[in-house]
N, C-alpha and C positions, 0 to 999 in steps of 0.2 A: 499530520504529524509524521515526522521522519524518525524512525525508530530502528536502531541497529540491533535491538533485542528481539525483534519479531521475525519469524520465519516466513511470513506471508505479507502480501499486499491485500488490504481489505477495504471495501467500500460499504458504508451503511446502506441498508435497503431503501430508506427514504430518499437518500441522495441519488442512488442508482436509478430510481423511478423517474427522476427529472431529466435523465439523459435521453437523447434521441439516438435510435439505431444502435443500441448496445444490448444485444440479447444476452440472457444468462443461460448457461448450459448446466442444468441440474445434474447431469451424469458425471460432472467433475466436482461434486461436493467433497468437502473434507471435514475431518473432525478437528475442532479447536480445543486446545488445553490452555486455560488461563493461568496466570501466576498463582492464583489461589487453588489451583488444580481442578477447578470445575471444568466441565466439558460441554460443548455445544456443536451442532452441525451447521455448516454454512449452507446457503441456499443454492450455491453453484458458482461457476466461473464466468467472468466477463473477459473475453479475449480482446487484446489490443486496445485497452482503454487509454485514450489520450490524456496525458497529464502534462500540463504546461507549467514549467518553472522558468520564470523570466522569459528569455527569447527561445528557449529550448522546449520541444515537445518530445516526451518519452511515451512509448506505447507499452503498457504493463498488463500483466495477467492478474486480475484482482478477484478475490473471493468476496461474494456478497454476504453480509452478515445482517441479522435482524436488528440487533442493538449494539451500539458501541458509544463510548463517551466522545469519540472523535468521528467526523464524517469520512475521513480517508486516512488510512494508516499505511505509510510507505516503509515496508520492512526490508529485510536483506535482499530479496530479489531486485528491488529498486536500487539499492546501494550498489549491487553488482552491475546492473545495466548502466547506471549513471557514473560508475567508477568514483563513488563518493570518497573524498579524503577529508577526515575530521581532524581539526587541530583544537586542543583544549589548553587554555592558558591558566596560569596560577590564580588570576583574579576571577576565574569561573567563566570568562568569556569563551565562546566557542565559535569556530567558523567551519562551514562545510563548503568544499569545492567540488563541483560536479562537472563531468565531461559530456560534451555533445556526442552521442553515439553515431551521428550521421557524418 
């Protein structure tokens, strides 16, 4: 999910466990505050996690979370890295344009 309302990039723990050579760094855990104001602690940071969108691969810093309704949440750090431009139209249609950082 691409979410401009999130301050983090997160990956659910069960998805992270399927990845090869992506260690988690527990010393870089952070506190999450949800929309309902509940809090939880992440399990740590995965550095340089490759995320492929079409022909472009982005390397993001992602916090591992125990539970999430989505496997991967691409928050504002991803938007900044990919220089995402969002267009919203009157009929509710939306387009996102991303830039290759390389």
